[in-house]
C-alpha positions as protocol buffer text, in pm:
chain_id: "A"
residue {
  index: 1
  type: MET
  ca { x: 4280 y: -8581 z: 6020 }
}
residue {
  index: 2
  type: SER
  ca { x: 4503 y: -8806 z: 6227 }
}
residue {
  index: 3
  type: GLN
  ca { x: 4372 y: -9146 z: 6333 }
}
residue {
  index: 4
  type: ILE
  ca { x: 4138 y: -9119 z: 6632 }
}
residue {
  index: 5
  type: SER
  ca { x: 4221 y: -9319 z: 6943 }
}
residue {
  index: 6
  type: GLY
  ca { x: 3974 y: -9353 z: 7230 }
}
residue {
  index: 7
  type: ARG
  ca { x: 3732 y: -9076 z: 7309 }
}
residue {
  index: 8
  type: VAL
  ca { x: 3764 y: -8725 z: 7168 }
}
residue {
  index: 9
  type: ALA
  ca { x: 3796 y: -8465 z: 7442 }
}
residue {
  index: 10
  type: VAL
  ca { x: 3800 y: -8089 z: 7388 }
}
residue {
  index: 11
  type: VAL
  ca { x: 3969 y: -7874 z: 7652 }
}
residue {
  index: 12
  type: THR
  ca { x: 3958 y: -7494 z: 7635 }
}
residue {
  index: 13
  type: GLY
  ca { x: 4219 y: -7300 z: 7825 }
}
residue {
  index: 14
  type: ALA
  ca { x: 4441 y: -7602 z: 7769 }
}
residue {
  index: 15
  type: THR
  ca { x: 4778 y: -7427 z: 7778 }
}
residue {
  index: 16
  type: SER
  ca { x: 4790 y: -7342 z: 8148 }
}
residue {
  index: 17
  type: GLY
  ca { x: 4676 y: -7447 z: 8494 }
}
residue {
  index: 18
  type: ILE
  ca { x: 4373 y: -7672 z: 8523 }
}
residue {
  index: 19
  type: GLY
  ca { x: 4322 y: -7699 z: 8148 }
}
residue {
  index: 20
  type: ARG
  ca { x: 4679 y: -7812 z: 8081 }
}
residue {
  index: 21
  type: ALA
  ca { x: 4666 y: -8071 z: 8360 }
}
residue {
  index: 22
  type: LEU
  ca { x: 4339 y: -8207 z: 8221 }
}
residue {
  index: 23
  type: ALA
  ca { x: 4464 y: -8219 z: 7862 }
}
residue {
  index: 24
  type: ILE
  ca { x: 4772 y: -8417 z: 7968 }
}
residue {
  index: 25
  type: ALA
  ca { x: 4569 y: -8651 z: 8190 }
}
residue {
  index: 26
  type: LEU
  ca { x: 4322 y: -8721 z: 7910 }
}
residue {
  index: 27
  type: ALA
  ca { x: 4602 y: -8793 z: 7662 }
}
residue {
  index: 28
  type: ARG
  ca { x: 4774 y: -9028 z: 7905 }
}
residue {
  index: 29
  type: ARG
  ca { x: 4461 y: -9233 z: 7949 }
}
residue {
  index: 30
  type: GLY
  ca { x: 4423 y: -9276 z: 7574 }
}
residue {
  index: 31
  type: ASP
  ca { x: 4177 y: -9007 z: 7471 }
}
residue {
  index: 32
  type: THR
  ca { x: 4234 y: -8790 z: 7166 }
}
residue {
  index: 33
  type: VAL
  ca { x: 4270 y: -8434 z: 7294 }
}
residue {
  index: 34
  type: VAL
  ca { x: 4167 y: -8118 z: 7112 }
}
residue {
  index: 35
  type: GLY
  ca { x: 4343 y: -7847 z: 7312 }
}
residue {
  index: 36
  type: ILE
  ca { x: 4241 y: -7483 z: 7269 }
}
residue {
  index: 37
  type: GLY
  ca { x: 4453 y: -7182 z: 7365 }
}
residue {
  index: 38
  type: ARG
  ca { x: 4586 y: -6848 z: 7248 }
}
residue {
  index: 39
  type: ASN
  ca { x: 4949 y: -6818 z: 7359 }
}
residue {
  index: 40
  type: PRO
  ca { x: 5177 y: -6943 z: 7076 }
}
residue {
  index: 41
  type: ALA
  ca { x: 5464 y: -7052 z: 7302 }
}
residue {
  index: 42
  type: ARG
  ca { x: 5235 y: -7237 z: 7541 }
}
residue {
  index: 43
  type: LEU
  ca { x: 5052 y: -7400 z: 7251 }
}
residue {
  index: 44
  type: ALA
  ca { x: 5384 y: -7529 z: 7117 }
}
residue {
  index: 45
  type: ASP
  ca { x: 5477 y: -7664 z: 7461 }
}
residue {
  index: 46
  type: LEU
  ca { x: 5140 y: -7836 z: 7493 }
}
residue {
  index: 47
  type: GLU
  ca { x: 5169 y: -7990 z: 7149 }
}
residue {
  index: 48
  type: ALA
  ca { x: 5511 y: -8131 z: 7239 }
}
residue {
  index: 49
  type: GLU
  ca { x: 5382 y: -8263 z: 7571 }
}
residue {
  index: 50
  type: LEU
  ca { x: 5077 y: -8434 z: 7419 }
}
residue {
  index: 51
  type: GLY
  ca { x: 5268 y: -8591 z: 7133 }
}
residue {
  index: 52
  type: PRO
  ca { x: 5134 y: -8710 z: 6797 }
}
residue {
  index: 53
  type: GLY
  ca { x: 4770 y: -8787 z: 6735 }
}
residue {
  index: 54
  type: HIS
  ca { x: 4630 y: -8488 z: 6921 }
}
residue {
  index: 55
  type: HIS
  ca { x: 4504 y: -8153 z: 6800 }
}
residue {
  index: 56
  type: VAL
  ca { x: 4629 y: -7819 z: 6936 }
}
residue {
  index: 57
  type: LEU
  ca { x: 4440 y: -7519 z: 6802 }
}
residue {
  index: 58
  type: SER
  ca { x: 4508 y: -7146 z: 6836 }
}
residue {
  index: 59
  type: LEU
  ca { x: 4156 y: -7017 z: 6898 }
}
residue {
  index: 60
  type: ASP
  ca { x: 3986 y: -6757 z: 7118 }
}
residue {
  index: 61
  type: VAL
  ca { x: 3679 y: -6888 z: 7303 }
}
residue {
  index: 62
  type: ALA
  ca { x: 3532 y: -6536 z: 7309 }
}
residue {
  index: 63
  type: SER
  ca { x: 3537 y: -6517 z: 6928 }
}
residue {
  index: 64
  type: PRO
  ca { x: 3226 y: -6652 z: 6749 }
}
residue {
  index: 65
  type: SER
  ca { x: 3428 y: -6705 z: 6431 }
}
residue {
  index: 66
  type: ASP
  ca { x: 3698 y: -6899 z: 6617 }
}
residue {
  index: 67
  type: MET
  ca { x: 3441 y: -7122 z: 6786 }
}
residue {
  index: 68
  type: ALA
  ca { x: 3284 y: -7180 z: 6444 }
}
residue {
  index: 69
  type: LYS
  ca { x: 3629 y: -7301 z: 6335 }
}
residue {
  index: 70
  type: LEU
  ca { x: 3634 y: -7537 z: 6633 }
}
residue {
  index: 71
  type: SER
  ca { x: 3295 y: -7674 z: 6532 }
}
residue {
  index: 72
  type: ALA
  ca { x: 3416 y: -7729 z: 6175 }
}
residue {
  index: 73
  type: HIS
  ca { x: 3732 y: -7901 z: 6303 }
}
residue {
  index: 74
  type: LEU
  ca { x: 3525 y: -8138 z: 6514 }
}
residue {
  index: 75
  type: GLN
  ca { x: 3293 y: -8210 z: 6223 }
}
residue {
  index: 76
  type: ALA
  ca { x: 3601 y: -8311 z: 6023 }
}
residue {
  index: 77
  type: ILE
  ca { x: 3707 y: -8544 z: 6306 }
}
residue {
  index: 78
  type: GLY
  ca { x: 3353 y: -8681 z: 6313 }
}
residue {
  index: 79
  type: ARG
  ca { x: 3289 y: -8705 z: 6687 }
}
residue {
  index: 80
  type: VAL
  ca { x: 3331 y: -8539 z: 7024 }
}
residue {
  index: 81
  type: ASP
  ca { x: 3268 y: -8714 z: 7354 }
}
residue {
  index: 82
  type: LEU
  ca { x: 3375 y: -8463 z: 7617 }
}
residue {
  index: 83
  type: LEU
  ca { x: 3413 y: -8087 z: 7650 }
}
residue {
  index: 84
  type: ILE
  ca { x: 3583 y: -7931 z: 7950 }
}
residue {
  index: 85
  type: ALA
  ca { x: 3554 y: -7553 z: 7936 }
}
residue {
  index: 86
  type: CYS
  ca { x: 3848 y: -7423 z: 8143 }
}
residue {
  index: 87
  type: ALA
  ca { x: 3932 y: -7093 z: 7973 }
}
residue {
  index: 88
  type: VAL
  ca { x: 3899 y: -6815 z: 8227 }
}
residue {
  index: 89
  type: LEU
  ca { x: 3996 y: -6455 z: 8280 }
}
residue {
  index: 90
  type: GLY
  ca { x: 4050 y: -6394 z: 8651 }
}
residue {
  index: 91
  type: ARG
  ca { x: 4087 y: -6023 z: 8606 }
}
residue {
  index: 92
  type: ALA
  ca { x: 4150 y: -5779 z: 8326 }
}
residue {
  index: 93
  type: GLY
  ca { x: 4391 y: -5490 z: 8306 }
}
residue {
  index: 94
  type: SER
  ca { x: 4731 y: -5464 z: 8470 }
}
residue {
  index: 95
  type: GLU
  ca { x: 4840 y: -5758 z: 8686 }
}
residue {
  index: 96
  type: ASN
  ca { x: 5074 y: -5528 z: 8881 }
}
residue {
  index: 97
  type: THR
  ca { x: 4806 y: -5338 z: 9072 }
}
residue {
  index: 98
  type: LEU
  ca { x: 4533 y: -5432 z: 9315 }
}
residue {
  index: 99
  type: PRO
  ca { x: 4198 y: -5516 z: 9152 }
}
residue {
  index: 100
  type: PRO
  ca { x: 3977 y: -5207 z: 9139 }
}
residue {
  index: 101
  type: ARG
  ca { x: 3667 y: -5160 z: 9347 }
}
residue {
  index: 102
  type: THR
  ca { x: 3333 y: -5156 z: 9166 }
}
residue {
  index: 103
  type: ARG
  ca { x: 3325 y: -4778 z: 9151 }
}
residue {
  index: 104
  type: ASP
  ca { x: 3654 y: -4778 z: 8963 }
}
residue {
  index: 105
  type: LEU
  ca { x: 3608 y: -5090 z: 8748 }
}
residue {
  index: 106
  type: PRO
  ca { x: 3636 y: -4997 z: 8378 }
}
residue {
  index: 107
  type: LEU
  ca { x: 3358 y: -5125 z: 8156 }
}
residue {
  index: 108
  type: THR
  ca { x: 3623 y: -5269 z: 7923 }
}
residue {
  index: 109
  type: ASP
  ca { x: 3758 y: -5487 z: 8206 }
}
residue {
  index: 110
  type: TRP
  ca { x: 3408 y: -5604 z: 8299 }
}
residue {
  index: 111
  type: GLN
  ca { x: 3330 y: -5681 z: 7935 }
}
residue {
  index: 112
  type: ALA
  ca { x: 3654 y: -5872 z: 7880 }
}
residue {
  index: 113
  type: MET
  ca { x: 3575 y: -6108 z: 8168 }
}
residue {
  index: 114
  type: VAL
  ca { x: 3213 y: -6156 z: 8059 }
}
residue {
  index: 115
  type: ASP
  ca { x: 3335 y: -6231 z: 7706 }
}
residue {
  index: 116
  type: VAL
  ca { x: 3570 y: -6510 z: 7818 }
}
residue {
  index: 117
  type: ASN
  ca { x: 3400 y: -6648 z: 8130 }
}
residue {
  index: 118
  type: LEU
  ca { x: 3043 y: -6651 z: 8000 }
}
residue {
  index: 119
  type: HIS
  ca { x: 3029 y: -6593 z: 7625 }
}
residue {
  index: 120
  type: GLY
  ca { x: 3331 y: -6819 z: 7578 }
}
residue {
  index: 121
  type: VAL
  ca { x: 3165 y: -7107 z: 7763 }
}
residue {
  index: 122
  type: PHE
  ca { x: 2840 y: -7059 z: 7572 }
}
residue {
  index: 123
  type: LEU
  ca { x: 3020 y: -7058 z: 7236 }
}
residue {
  index: 124
  type: ALA
  ca { x: 3235 y: -7361 z: 7320 }
}
residue {
  index: 125
  type: ASN
  ca { x: 2928 y: -7552 z: 7436 }
}
residue {
  index: 126
  type: GLN
  ca { x: 2749 y: -7464 z: 7113 }
}
residue {
  index: 127
  type: ALA
  ca { x: 3048 y: -7588 z: 6913 }
}
residue {
  index: 128
  type: VAL
  ca { x: 3025 y: -7943 z: 7051 }
}
residue {
  index: 129
  type: LEU
  ca { x: 2648 y: -7983 z: 7077 }
}
residue {
  index: 130
  type: PRO
  ca { x: 2570 y: -8077 z: 6713 }
}
residue {
  index: 131
  type: LEU
  ca { x: 2791 y: -8388 z: 6718 }
}
residue {
  index: 132
  type: MET
  ca { x: 2686 y: -8483 z: 7071 }
}
residue {
  index: 133
  type: ARG
  ca { x: 2318 y: -8453 z: 6980 }
}
residue {
  index: 134
  type: GLU
  ca { x: 2376 y: -8659 z: 6669 }
}
residue {
  index: 135
  type: ALA
  ca { x: 2539 y: -8932 z: 6879 }
}
residue {
  index: 136
  type: GLY
  ca { x: 2281 y: -8905 z: 7158 }
}
residue {
  index: 137
  type: ASP
  ca { x: 2564 y: -8901 z: 7411 }
}
residue {
  index: 138
  type: GLY
  ca { x: 2828 y: -8670 z: 7553 }
}
residue {
  index: 139
  type: ASP
  ca { x: 2963 y: -8490 z: 7857 }
}
residue {
  index: 140
  type: ILE
  ca { x: 2998 y: -8114 z: 7898 }
}
residue {
  index: 141
  type: VAL
  ca { x: 3189 y: -7986 z: 8201 }
}
residue {
  index: 142
  type: ASN
  ca { x: 3208 y: -7613 z: 8265 }
}
residue {
  index: 143
  type: ILE
  ca { x: 3455 y: -7497 z: 8528 }
}
residue {
  index: 144
  type: GLY
  ca { x: 3298 y: -7259 z: 8776 }
}
residue {
  index: 145
  type: SER
  ca { x: 3444 y: -7159 z: 9111 }
}
residue {
  index: 146
  type: ALA
  ca { x: 3365 y: -7216 z: 9477 }
}
residue {
  index: 147
  type: ILE
  ca { x: 3476 y: -6851 z: 9529 }
}
residue {
  index: 148
  type: THR
  ca { x: 3494 y: -6907 z: 9909 }
}
residue {
  index: 149
  type: PRO
  ca { x: 3520 y: -7213 z: 10138 }
}
residue {
  index: 150
  type: GLN
  ca { x: 3149 y: -7167 z: 10210 }
}
residue {
  index: 151
  type: GLY
  ca { x: 3056 y: -7184 z: 9843 }
}
residue {
  index: 152
  type: GLN
  ca { x: 2951 y: -6907 z: 9608 }
}
residue {
  index: 153
  type: LYS
  ca { x: 2940 y: -6613 z: 9847 }
}
residue {
  index: 154
  type: GLY
  ca { x: 3108 y: -6352 z: 9636 }
}
residue {
  index: 155
  type: GLN
  ca { x: 3434 y: -6180 z: 9718 }
}
residue {
  index: 156
  type: ALA
  ca { x: 3541 y: -5819 z: 9751 }
}
residue {
  index: 157
  type: LEU
  ca { x: 3754 y: -5690 z: 9462 }
}
residue {
  index: 158
  type: ALA
  ca { x: 3638 y: -5981 z: 9246 }
}
residue {
  index: 159
  type: LEU
  ca { x: 3313 y: -5839 z: 9117 }
}
residue {
  index: 160
  type: ALA
  ca { x: 3325 y: -5952 z: 8754 }
}
residue {
  index: 161
  type: TYR
  ca { x: 3484 y: -6288 z: 8834 }
}
residue {
  index: 162
  type: SER
  ca { x: 3224 y: -6365 z: 9102 }
}
residue {
  index: 163
  type: ALA
  ca { x: 2935 y: -6252 z: 8883 }
}
residue {
  index: 164
  type: THR
  ca { x: 3042 y: -6459 z: 8583 }
}
residue {
  index: 165
  type: LYS
  ca { x: 3107 y: -6772 z: 8790 }
}
residue {
  index: 166
  type: PHE
  ca { x: 2770 y: -6742 z: 8967 }
}
residue {
  index: 167
  type: ALA
  ca { x: 2596 y: -6700 z: 8630 }
}
residue {
  index: 168
  type: LEU
  ca { x: 2782 y: -6999 z: 8490 }
}
residue {
  index: 169
  type: THR
  ca { x: 2622 y: -7227 z: 8751 }
}
residue {
  index: 170
  type: ALA
  ca { x: 2271 y: -7114 z: 8657 }
}
residue {
  index: 171
  type: TYR
  ca { x: 2356 y: -7148 z: 8290 }
}
residue {
  index: 172
  type: GLY
  ca { x: 2472 y: -7506 z: 8352 }
}
residue {
  index: 173
  type: HIS
  ca { x: 2148 y: -7596 z: 8530 }
}
residue {
  index: 174
  type: ALA
  ca { x: 1944 y: -7467 z: 8238 }
}
residue {
  index: 175
  type: LEU
  ca { x: 2151 y: -7641 z: 7973 }
}
residue {
  index: 176
  type: ALA
  ca { x: 2149 y: -7967 z: 8170 }
}
residue {
  index: 177
  type: SER
  ca { x: 1769 y: -7958 z: 8178 }
}
residue {
  index: 178
  type: GLU
  ca { x: 1755 y: -7902 z: 7803 }
}
residue {
  index: 179
  type: MET
  ca { x: 2003 y: -8173 z: 7713 }
}
residue {
  index: 180
  type: ALA
  ca { x: 1909 y: -8453 z: 7955 }
}
residue {
  index: 181
  type: GLU
  ca { x: 1653 y: -8609 z: 7722 }
}
residue {
  index: 182
  type: GLU
  ca { x: 1912 y: -8619 z: 7445 }
}
residue {
  index: 183
  type: GLY
  ca { x: 2165 y: -8816 z: 7650 }
}
residue {
  index: 184
  type: ILE
  ca { x: 2403 y: -8525 z: 7709 }
}
residue {
  index: 185
  type: ARG
  ca { x: 2524 y: -8471 z: 8064 }
}
residue {
  index: 186
  type: VAL
  ca { x: 2608 y: -8111 z: 8162 }
}
residue {
  index: 187
  type: ARG
  ca { x: 2787 y: -8036 z: 8489 }
}
residue {
  index: 188
  type: THR
  ca { x: 2947 y: -7735 z: 8654 }
}
residue {
  index: 189
  type: PHE
  ca { x: 3247 y: -7809 z: 8875 }
}
residue {
  index: 190
  type: LEU
  ca { x: 3328 y: -7562 z: 9150 }
}
residue {
  index: 191
  type: PRO
  ca { x: 3694 y: -7585 z: 9256 }
}
residue {
  index: 192
  type: GLY
  ca { x: 3852 y: -7408 z: 9548 }
}
residue {
  index: 193
  type: THR
  ca { x: 4201 y: -7266 z: 9509 }
}
residue {
  index: 194
  type: VAL
  ca { x: 4416 y: -7455 z: 9260 }
}
residue {
  index: 195
  type: GLU
  ca { x: 4787 y: -7385 z: 9218 }
}
residue {
  index: 196
  type: THR
  ca { x: 4767 y: -7205 z: 8885 }
}
residue {
  index: 197
  type: PRO
  ca { x: 4903 y: -6879 z: 8739 }
}
residue {
  index: 198
  type: LEU
  ca { x: 4561 y: -6727 z: 8816 }
}
residue {
  index: 199
  type: ILE
  ca { x: 4636 y: -6725 z: 9191 }
}
residue {
  index: 200
  type: ALA
  ca { x: 5016 y: -6709 z: 9181 }
}
residue {
  index: 201
  type: GLY
  ca { x: 5147 y: -6437 z: 9411 }
}
residue {
  index: 202
  type: THR
  ca { x: 4809 y: -6385 z: 9579 }
}
residue {
  index: 203
  type: ALA
  ca { x: 4668 y: -6479 z: 9920 }
}
residue {
  index: 204
  type: LEU
  ca { x: 4357 y: -6642 z: 9772 }
}
residue {
  index: 205
  type: GLY
  ca { x: 4448 y: -6980 z: 9916 }
}
residue {
  index: 206
  type: ALA
  ca { x: 4454 y: -6850 z: 10273 }
}
residue {
  index: 207
  type: ALA
  ca { x: 4077 y: -6872 z: 10324 }
}
residue {
  index: 208
  type: PHE
  ca { x: 4081 y: -7237 z: 10213 }
}
residue {
  index: 209
  type: GLY
  ca { x: 4381 y: -7324 z: 10428 }
}
residue {
  index: 210
  type: GLY
  ca { x: 4587 y: -7400 z: 10122 }
}
residue {
  index: 211
  type: SER
  ca { x: 4549 y: -7504 z: 9761 }
}
residue {
  index: 212
  type: MET
  ca { x: 4551 y: -7820 z: 9553 }
}
residue {
  index: 213
  type: SER
  ca { x: 4761 y: -7911 z: 9254 }
}
residue {
  index: 214
  type: PRO
  ca { x: 4609 y: -7895 z: 8904 }
}
residue {
  index: 215
  type: GLU
  ca { x: 4698 y: -8263 z: 8862 }
}
residue {
  index: 216
  type: ASN
  ca { x: 4501 y: -8368 z: 9171 }
}
residue {
  index: 217
  type: PHE
  ca { x: 4204 y: -8161 z: 9065 }
}
residue {
  index: 218
  type: ALA
  ca { x: 4220 y: -8317 z: 8717 }
}
residue {
  index: 219
  type: THR
  ca { x: 4216 y: -8665 z: 8870 }
}
residue {
  index: 220
  type: ALA
  ca { x: 3913 y: -8577 z: 9083 }
}
residue {
  index: 221
  type: LEU
  ca { x: 3726 y: -8418 z: 8794 }
}
residue {
  index: 222
  type: LEU
  ca { x: 3779 y: -8703 z: 8551 }
}
residue {
  index: 223
  type: GLY
  ca { x: 3680 y: -8957 z: 8816 }
}
residue {
  index: 224
  type: LEU
  ca { x: 3357 y: -8772 z: 8884 }
}
residue {
  index: 225
  type: VAL
  ca { x: 3283 y: -8743 z: 8513 }
}
residue {
  index: 226
  type: ASP
  ca { x: 3324 y: -9120 z: 8477 }
}
residue {
  index: 227
  type: LEU
  ca { x: 3101 y: -9182 z: 8781 }
}
residue {
  index: 228
  type: GLY
  ca { x: 2846 y: -8949 z: 8626 }
}
residue {
  index: 229
  type: GLN
  ca { x: 2747 y: -9216 z: 8376 }
}
residue {
  index: 230
  type: ASP
  ca { x: 2546 y: -9373 z: 8661 }
}
residue {
  index: 231
  type: VAL
  ca { x: 2566 y: -9123 z: 8947 }
}
residue {
  index: 232
  type: PHE
  ca { x: 2428 y: -8768 z: 8957 }
}
residue {
  index: 233
  type: VAL
  ca { x: 2663 y: -8530 z: 9139 }
}
residue {
  index: 234
  type: PRO
  ca { x: 2514 y: -8179 z: 9114 }
}
residue {
  index: 235
  type: ASP
  ca { x: 2754 y: -7884 z: 9126 }
}
residue {
  index: 236
  type: PRO
  ca { x: 3041 y: -8069 z: 9297 }
}
residue {
  index: 237
  type: HIS
  ca { x: 3263 y: -7848 z: 9512 }
}
residue {
  index: 238
  type: VAL
  ca { x: 3622 y: -7975 z: 9500 }
}
residue {
  index: 239
  type: LEU
  ca { x: 3816 y: -7805 z: 9780 }
}
residue {
  index: 240
  type: PRO
  ca { x: 4175 y: -7838 z: 9903 }
}
residue {
  index: 241
  type: VAL
  ca { x: 4241 y: -8013 z: 10231 }
}
residue {
  index: 242
  type: PRO
  ca { x: 4378 y: -7748 z: 10472 }
}
residue {
  index: 243
  type: ARG
  ca { x: 4753 y: -7784 z: 10512 }
}
residue {
  index: 244
  type: ALA
  ca { x: 4717 y: -7840 z: 10886 }
}
residue {
  index: 245
  type: LEU
  ca { x: 4515 y: -8157 z: 10820 }
}
residue {
  index: 246
  type: ARG
  ca { x: 4739 y: -8307 z: 10552 }
}
residue {
  index: 247
  type: ARG
  ca { x: 4971 y: -8600 z: 10605 }
}
residue {
  index: 248
  type: PRO
  ca { x: 5337 y: -8490 z: 10620 }
}
residue {
  index: 249
  type: ASP
  ca { x: 5423 y: -8691 z: 10307 }
}
residue {
  index: 250
  type: ILE
  ca { x: 5164 y: -8521 z: 10085 }
}
C-alpha cells in the first residue's frame, strides 16, 4: 500500500457528479481518497485527477463480493475515517424515454435501483464499520435526496428513486442510533438539484429555482461533517439558492 497521508476517506460513485467533486475536494485538502466506481474510462480520469497516493477501485456497490473486496482493501490500509456513499441510480432502463408510470415499471428496473440505492449503501457501510469500530471513531455520510423543495414529498414518475431515498433516511436514523455509543457518527444529507449527469437534460431543477454545482455542494457537505464533531445537524437539507435571488457574479 502507498504511504497514507491525512485521513482515509472512501467515496462511492466517485467517478461522476457529487462523488467526483467530493473525491477531488478531499484529495486537495490532504486526505487519502479511496474512490469507487465502475466505468473504466471515468476511473482512469479520476485516477489522473487525484494523482499519486490515492486508491481508485473498480467495484460495484451492489455486489456483496465487491464490497468484501473493499473491506479487505481497507484492512490492508489499516484505517478508514470517512465514508461518503454517493453511488446512485436515478432510473433504470433507456435514458431516451420518459420514466414509466408505476403500472408500467418493470420489476427489473425497480430491483436495479433498490440494489444500488439501498443495498449498495448498506454494503458500503458494512465494509467500513469494522475498522471504525476498532478505532472508536468515524464518519459515515449517506447521500439521500430532498426530492422536492418542501423535503421528501415524493415525485411522480420517480417511484423507485423516491422510495429508496425515503428508506435511506430511516436506515440512517437506525444506524446512527446503533453506532453513537461506539463513537461513529452517521448522517444522511439531502441535497436539492445538483448539476450532475443524473439531471442533465431534465427540468428537475425548475421546482428548486435552479441547481447548485457539485463543487459547492461538496464544500457544504465537508464543512458540515467537520462541524459534526461538536454539532448535531440531523438530516441537513442542502438546497440551491433560486437563480432570481443570486448575485449577478455568482
